[in-house]
N, C-alpha and C positions, 0 to 999 in steps of 0.2 A: 887443453885437457890433461888433468893430472893422472893418466893412465900410460903405464909402460909397458910394451908387449916385450916379455922375455924370450919366449919361443912359440912358434905356430907351425905346425906341419898338417898337410892335407894329402890324403892318398889311401891306399891300402897296402896290405902287408907285401904286395908285389911291386909296388912302385908309389913313392912318395915323394913331396916337395916341401922343402923350407919355404914357408908364406910368411917369415916374421915380418920382414920389410913391407910387403903389402899390407899387413894387418895394422902396423905402426903406423903407417901414411893415412890410412882412413881414420884412426882415432885421433891423430895428429890434426886433420883436417875438420874434427870436431863430431865424427862419427861412431857410437859405441855399439852400433848393432852390425854383426859381420854376416853377410850373406854366405852361405857356404854352398857355393855352386862353382862350376868351372870357369864361368867368365871372370867372377870376382877374381877367383885363385889364380888365373893367369893360363889356364889351360886344363887339360885332362891328362893327369897321370897315368891313369890306367883304364884306357877305353872299354866301355860296356860293362865296368864293375863299380858298384855303388862305392862311393868314398867316405872316409871318416874325417873328421877336423879335430885336433887338440890344440888348446893355446894355453900358454902359462902367462900370467900377467900379474902386474901391481896396481893397485888402484890406491892413490896417495890420499884419499878422502874416505877411504873405506872404515867401518868402526874399528878396524885394526891396520891403521896406513903403513903401508909398506909391506903388509905380508902378501906371500904369493897367492894368488887364485888359480886353480886349474878348471878348465871346463872342456867338454866334448860334444860334439854335435855329429849328424849324420848329413851327407849331401841332400840338400833340398831345404834345409833348416836356416833360421837365422839366428844367430846367437847374440843375447843382449849381455853385454859385458857389465854393464851397471846396472846392480839390482834397482827394483822400484823402490823410490823415497831416498836413494842415494844420489849423492851429486859428484860428478867428475869433474866441476869447474870450481868447486869451492876451495878456497887457500887451505892449504895444509896447517894443521896447528903446530 
């Protein structure tokens, strides 16, 4: 998949964890949907508090290949990194 995770973080203002590697492993395995939950993110960085997730990535086959994309989500969401109609597996031009 021609998708590179630049940075990803999961948590609250009190406690957060860098989950860049976890997200890169998922997309390297062909998964462009990121489940925003404690299980996928490797644990609960702030028990009892709703977490947020932010990710910065590059999709090489996007309309503007190589541009950075930033997305955010709340615990319980699933974040789709590849927009409908786009392909993360097509060869870059």
